[in-house]
N, C-alpha and C positions, 0 to 999 in steps of 0.2 A: 504493500500500500504506500509506503514511503517513497518508493521509486516512481509509482504512478503519480503521486502528488507532486513530486519534483518535476516530472515531465510536464504535467498540466501547468504548474507555476511558471515553468520556463516559457511555454507557449503563450501564456497570458502576459508575461513580461514583454515578450517580443511584440505581441499585438499592441501593448500600451506604449511601445517606444522605449523599452528599457533594454540596455545592453546586458545580456545574460552573463557575459564573461566578466565584465568589470562592475556590474551591479550599479551602473550609472545611467541616467536618461540619455538617450541618443539625441544629440542636437545637431542640426544642419545649418549651414550658412546660406546666404542668398543664392549661391551658385550650386547648391546641392551637395557640398562637401560635408562629410561627417566631421564633427569637432570632438576630439578626445583629449581631455585634460589641457585644453587651450591650444592643441595642435590641429592643423588642418590636414585631414587624411585624404590621400589621392583617390580618385575614382578609378575604376578598372581601365578606362580609356587612357587616363593620365599615367597609370602605371606602365602601360605599353608604349607610350610616346615620349614621356619626359626623361631628361637626363638624370641619372642617379649620382649622388655625390656622398662623400663622407662628412659626417657632422663633427663638430668640435668635441674632443675628448678631454676629460679632466686630467690635470697634471699627475694625479696618482698613477695613471696608466703608464706614463713615461718613467716615473720613478720605479715602478715594478719592472720595467725593461732594464733599468740600471741594476736592480737586484739580480735579475737573470744574468746580466753581463758579468757581474762580480763573481757569481757562483760558477758560471761556465769557464771564465778565464782562469779561476783557481783550479777547477777540475781538469781542464785540458792542459793547463800549464804544467801540472804534475804528470798527467797521463802520458805525455809525449816522451818522457825520459825513463819510464819504468823498464822498458825492455833492456836497454843498455845497463841500467842499474842492476837488474837481476842476472842478466846473461854474462856480462863481461867481467874479467878479473879486475881487482883494484890496482890501478897503476901506482907502484911504489918507486922511490928513487932508484935509478936515474930517470925513470919514465914519467913519474908523477909525484905530487907532494903527499899522497895518502888521503886526499879528500874525495877521490873519484875523478878528479880532473887530470889532465896530462900536461906535461911541460911542452912549450912551443917546440915544434920540430919532431916530436915523438910520433912514432907510427902507431902507438896504442890508441885505442878509442877509450872514451870515458867509460867507467865501469865501477862495480863495487862488490857484488856478492859472488860472482863466478859460478853461477848455478847452471849455465848452459842454456841452449835454445829451447830444449824440451820443457824445462821447468819454467822458463820465462814465458813461453806460450801458455802453459797450464795456468800459471798465476794470473797473467793479464787477461786471458779469455774468461776465466772463471769470475774475475772482477767485473768484466763487462756484462757477463750473464746476470749476475746479481743486480747490477745497476739498471739493467733494462727489464728484468723479469719481476723484481720486487715492487715496482711502481703499481702493478695491477692490484696487489694486496693493500698497499698503503693508500692508494686512491680510494679503494672500497672502504678502508678504515676511516678515512677523512669524511666520506659521504655518510657513513652510518653512525659514527660515534664522536670523533674529536673535532671535526670542522677543518677546513682547508688551511686557514691562517695558523692555527695551532700546530698543524702537521708541518707546515713550512718552517716555523720557528724551531720545532724539535729537530728537523733535519739540519738546519743551520748549526744548532748547538753540537750535534753529533759530528758533523763534518769539521767544525772548528777543533774539537778534541782530536780528530783523526789527523788533521794537518799538523798540529803540535807534535804528536807522537811521531809522525813521519819525519819531521825535521830532526828530532832527537835520534832516530834510527840512522840518519845520514851524517851525524857529527863524526869528524875524523877519528876521535877516540873510540867510538862505537864500531865504526867500520873496521878499524885496524885490530879490534879485539876479536873479530869473527862472530860477534853475537848480534849482528844487525838484522838478520833475516826474520827473527821472531817478532820484534816490535814493528818492523816494516810491514809484514804480512797482516798483523793485527790492524794496523792503521789503514791499510789498503781496503780490507773488507769492511771496516767501520765506515770508511768513506763511501763505499758502495751503498751501505744501508742508509746513511744520511742523504746521499744524492737521490736515492729511491723514494724517500719521504718528501723531498723538496720538489722533484721534477714533475710529478703528475698533478700537483696542486697550484703551481705558480701561474700557468696560463689560464686555467679556469677562473682563478682569482682576478686576473687582469680583465677577463671578459665580463666578469660580474660588475666591473666599475662603469661599464658603458651606460650613459643615461638615455640612449636612443633605443627604445623598446618597440616602437612602431614606425613604419615609414610615414613621413609627413612632408608637406610642401612648404618651402620657404622661397623668398626672393633673394638671390645673391647680389653681390655688390654691383654687378653689371646690369641688374634689372631683370635677369632671366629667372623664371620660375623653375625650380629644380626639386627633386625628391631627395630628402635626407634618408639614406638607406641604412638601417641598423647593421646589416652585414658589411657594407662598404666601410662603415665607421670602425667596426672591429678590425677589418682587414688593414686599414690604414695604420693602426697601432701594431698589429701583429707583424707587419713588414719590418718595422723597427725592432720588434722583439727578436725575430729570427736573424736580422742583420747583426744585432749585438751578440747573439749566440756565436755566430761565425767569426766576428771580430774577436770575441773572447777566446775562441779556439786558436786563433793566430798567436796567442801568447805562448804557445808551445815553442815558437822560434827563439825568443830570448832565453827561455829556460834551457833549451838544448845548448845554447852558447854558454850559459852559466855553468852547466854541468861539465862542459868540455874545458872551460878556461879557469873556473874558480873551484867548483865542487858541488856535490849534490845537496849539501846543506843550504847553499845559496839558491840552487834551482828550486828547492821546496819552500824556501823562505819567501820569495817574491810572490808566488800565488797565495801564500798565507796572508801576506800584507794586503793584497787585493781583497781577500776574503773578509778582512776586518772591516770593510765597508758595510757588510751586511747587517750586523747588529744595530748600528745607529740608523741605517736606512729603515729597517723594520720597526724600530722604536718610533721614528718620525711618522711612518705610515700607519701605525697601529690605530690611532684615533680617527684617521681620515679615510680609512677604507670601508667600503661596503662589504660586510662579511655575511655570507649566507650560512645559516645554521645547518647542522647535519640534517638532511632531509630524507635519509634512507637511500638505498641503492637497489636497483633491479637486478644486480649481478647474481644474487642468490636465486631469484626466480628464473633467470636464464639457465642456470645449471639444473634447476628442477625440470624445466621444459626438456632439456637435452637428456636428463636422466629418464624421464617418462618415455621419450622416443626410443632410446637405446634399450630400455627394459621391455619394450613391446615390439621388437622386430625391426627397429629402425636401421640397424647395421646393414640389412639387406636392401634398404631403400636409399642408401647414400647415392646421390647422383641421379636418382629417379624421381618421378612425380609422386607426390603423396608423403614425402619424408616428414614435412612439417605438420601435415594433417594429423599424424599420429599423436602429436603432443598437445593438441587442442583439448581443453577441458570438456567441451561438448562431445567430442569423439570418445574421450576416456570414460565419461559418464555413460554414454550409450553402450560402451563395452562392459559396463558393470562396475566401474570404479566408484568408491564411496569417499574418496579423498576430498578434503576441504581445500579447494584451489584458491590461491590469493591473486590470481590473474585470470584473464578471459581470453577468448579466441583472438581478439584484436591485438592483445599483447604478443601472442605467438606470431601473428603476421608481422608485427614490428620487429621481432627477433629475426624472422626470416629475411626481411629487407636489410637489416643490419648486417647479417652474415653475407648476403649477396653483395652489399656495398664493400665489404672487407675482402672480397675475393681477390681484389687486385694485389693484396699483400701476400698472396701465395707465391708471387715472384720474388718477394723479399729475401728468402733464404738463398736463392740462386745468386742474387746480387751480393749478399753478405759473404757468401763463400768466395766469390771473385774479388771482393773488396778487402776482406779481412782474413780470408782463409789461410793465408801463409803464416799468420801469427808472427812469432819472433824470427822465423826463418829469413824473411826479407831483411830484417835488421842485421842478422849475422852476415848476410850476403853483402850489404852495404859496408859492413866493417872490414870486409876483405878488399874493398876498392881503395884506390889512391884518391883520397878526398881533398888533397892540397890544403890541409888544415881545417877544412869545414867539419862540423859535427856530422857523423854518419847518420844520426837519427833526425837530421834536419829534413830529410826527404819525407818523413812521416807527416810533415805539415803541409805538403802540397795540396792535399784534399781541401782543407779549410781555406787556404789562400786562393785556390781556383774558384771556390764557391763565391767568395767575396768579390773577386775580380770579374768573373763571368756573369754572375747573377745580378750584382748591384751597380755595375758600371753602366752609365747611361748609353743607350744605343743611338748611334748617329744615323 
């Protein structure tokens, strides 16, 4: 009965000119435009013909871009020197001062732990796995329990501790004692956990700051009527967001030179100094941000849908028609199920569309194998080359440099 009353009330509200979604009277101007919270909404014809532009975004969105820059610069600044640090031996006199660096003219590469290519690959690839797999869990945890901003702050605190321990593990006294691998490995995996808490929550927090919730018409400074598009508004900031990610990744270049010329303690210190920007930035932003409270996550229901499908013969239907039909509550009830479903058939259709949209990522493993599959073997290969005094791991930075140059250079 409650559902019937709600349906009747909604129809009655629509008939009386009430916006059922916003619970506000629908007001129109003299030209037939709907007015929503003082904004002039475009008609269907105007949506098809008018130029769409990005609206002004609050300064907090750009400060969040700065937060992302500091985190990524510190992450990649350290990441680019891990392979040599783990793989190569520590250059001692007459080849190096015992800091991991080499003397000018030495044929040695920078190094520290002398664990070889196999261990270097295992450690660095497992670090990447944790940094890219754990965000699924921490994103879910933020949505269901802690909230995004708190999870960001926790990740920053954990990464800060990891950076300090990493510097200690690279001090000359620790390296020369032969006891550096333990604290270094602990700091590395701690950094992966912190980054996994930070990464899935920073971009949604940025998007939450957008004041543009509906497309609306304005007149620009040239007198042209244009549509302020919420999506274009977010895209305008996200371009800066991803630019600063890749600019931050370029910080691997100075750290490779520091490792080669000064030592690993300096190579890890500079990213840590950059990282110290984060606590004051987050303190400044805390009272100024729009923070969405934990609102729950549908991830659990997605797994329940998949569980129902595979428990009822779905494996045989993979790639065939009817795979998703098996998981619909109406189908399950018709088959005799008495479970209390927290979702409906429409939700299953949404899950289906989501998986179809994500099908493009099936190509990602192929790309990853070609891009990163060599692990530390490529690093060992460059160490065998005559680099004319250049750090051999300098070549690991070509990816981020090429992205910045090719993606963001204006086209003539």
